[in-house]
N, C-alpha and C positions, 0 to 999 in steps of 0.2 A: 503494499500500499502505500502509496507517493503524498505525501504532506508538504503544502507550503507554508513557510511561518515567518512572520515579520520580526525584523532587528534592526537594529541602528545602525548606520554607516561603519562607525566604528568599530562595533561587535562583527562586520561582517570582517571587515582590517584584521582584526585579532584573530579570526579564526582561519581565513587564510595565512596569516602568517605561521600559525600554529601547522597548519597543513603541511605546508614548506619544509617547516621545519622538521616535524614527523614522517616524511614523504608519505603523507597518506594520499589515498586514493579519492576520497571523496571526503564531504561536509560529516555523512552520516558515519562515517569512521572516526571523524576526528571528535565530533560530539560523543561518539563511544570511549575512544580515549579518555577526555576531560573527567566524564563520568564512572570511568576505571577507576581512574586517579584519585578523586575525590573521594572514592570507599574506601581505599587501603588507607592500614592503619596510621597514623603520624608515627614520624621519628619519636623516639624516647631520645631527649636528653639524659639520661640518666649515666652519670659518669662522664659529664662534659666538663666540669670542674676538677680533673684527679687532683692536685696540688689542693684541696679544700679541705682544711682539716676536720675531724669530728664535731658532732655536736655536743656540745656540754650546757647544762642547766646549771642556771645562775642558781646559786644558794637559797638567794629571796627571790621568788618570783614577783615580777611587778604588778600583778594585778590583784597579788593579795591585800 
């Protein structure tokens, strides 16, 4: 089934650029790639600062 979708000119430019970058054959392929990317789990930042020391609690809690 073929469908027509109205988009802004800027959106079309971005889709065309992404299509060229990924060497996609169609806009349908571009949209599918973007949707699959958005569903992938995000990168974890665990261990992103390896030189950070261990967490230490203060002797007196500030909220007390």
